[in-house]
N, C-alpha and C positions, 0 to 999 in steps of 0.2 A: 649399418649394413656393410658387409664385406664386398669388395670389388675384386674380380679376377679377370685378367686379360689373358686369353689363351689362343693358340694357333693350332688348327687341325688339318690333317692331310686326307684328301679323298683320292685314293689310288685304285683305279679300276682297270683290270687287264683280263682279256679273254672271258668276260662274263663273271669275273670274280672281283671282290673288293678286299683290300688289305684291312684287317681288323686287329685290334689289340684287346685282350681280355684283362680288364682291370680288376684288381683285388680291392674290395671296399674295406673300410675299417672294421666292419662287423664280420669280415671273413667271406662274405658273399662275392660272387664274381659277375661282372657285367661286360658284355661286348661293347666296344666303342671304336672310334676312329683313332689312329695314332695321333698324338699331339699332346699339348699341355701348356702349362704356364709360360708366358713370355717373361723372361727375367728382366730386372731393372736395367734400363738403357738398351735392351735388345730389340731389334726390329722383328715383328711377327714373321716376316718373310724368312729370316734366318732361323727363328725359333722353330718353325715347322720342320725344316730340314734337320736341325739338331735333334728335335724330339723323335722324329721317325727313326733316326739312326740309333738313339739311345734305347728306344722301346722295341725295335724290330731287328736291328743289325743291318738294315738295308740303307744304301746310299740313294738319295733321290735328288731330283731337280724340280723346282716349281715350274709348272706350265702356265698357270693362270690363276688369278684371284677369282674365287667363285662367289663370295659374299661374306656378309657379317651378320651374326645373330646375337641378340641380347635377350637374356632370359633372367628372371628372378626366381630363385629357389627360396620359398618361405622358411623361416627359422625352424618351424615344426617339421619340415621335410629334409633338413640337413642331416647328413650322416653322423656328424659328431654332435651329441646332445649338448644344448646350451650355446651353440653357435648362433650368431645373428643371421638374418636373411643374407643371401648372397646374390649379387648381380654378376652373372658370367657373360662376358663379352667375348664371343668366339669369332675368329677370323679363319675362314675356310679357303683352302687352296687345292687345286687339282695338281697332283704331283705324279712324276714318272720315276720308276726305279731304274737306276743306272748301274748298280752293282751291289756288292755285299752278300751276306748269307743270313737267311732268316733264323733268328734265335731269340729266346726270351731276354728281357731286360735284366742285366745283372744287378742285384741289390735294389730293385725298384718295385713299383706298384703294378707293373705289367707282368702277369704270369705267363702269358703265351700270345704270340702273334700268329695270325693264320690268314691264308688266302681262303675266302669263303664265297661260294656261289651266291650271286645276288638273289637267286630264287629262295635261298635258305634264310635270308635276313629276317623276314617277317616272323619266323618262328623262334627267334633268339631272344633271350633276356638281354636287353640292350639299353644303352643310353639314348635319350632323345636326340643327343648331338649326332648320332649315327644317321637317324632319319632326316635331320636337317641337312647334313652334308650331302646325302644321296639326293634329296629333293633339289638342292642347289645345282648339283652336277647334272641331273636329269633335265631340269627346266631352263637353266642358265638365264635367270631373270635379269633384265637390263638394270634393275634397281639393286641387284645383289641381295635381295630380301625375299624370304618365303614366309608363309603364315606359321605361327608357332605350332610345334608338334605337341598334341595333348599327352600328358603323362598319365600312365595307369596300365594295369595288366603287365605285359612284357616290357613296356617302355618305362624307364626310370630316369630320374635326374642324374 
């Protein structure tokens, strides 16, 4: 089984959430939260700020830890055929934009960042990580944990 540690940003302003449209290996596109892999020896706190900058061009500061999510993606549902199952451990932070200019990630997997009205999120083809991050932001559970988001329909791994 593969293991991935990642940090994700939940940035909500004026009824809109900052999203990143990821390009999948099969060419499909999925809306998700800005964020990604924590590099070797990197703190997730620093990784989320770095990832938001890389993917969106925006400068951010972390306001608070929202929670941690651990999910397993079965081998048969991985995007790259032949890959083993994946355990993704995601650390979610609420962040605030302090500067920068919204732009796509140069030479990366993020095709377009966008401020999206929260009311439009349910109709998007999106990563389950987006729903998890919004649930953490909305409920602020003392445990930092929300129930798993079922995958299917518009919600993907």
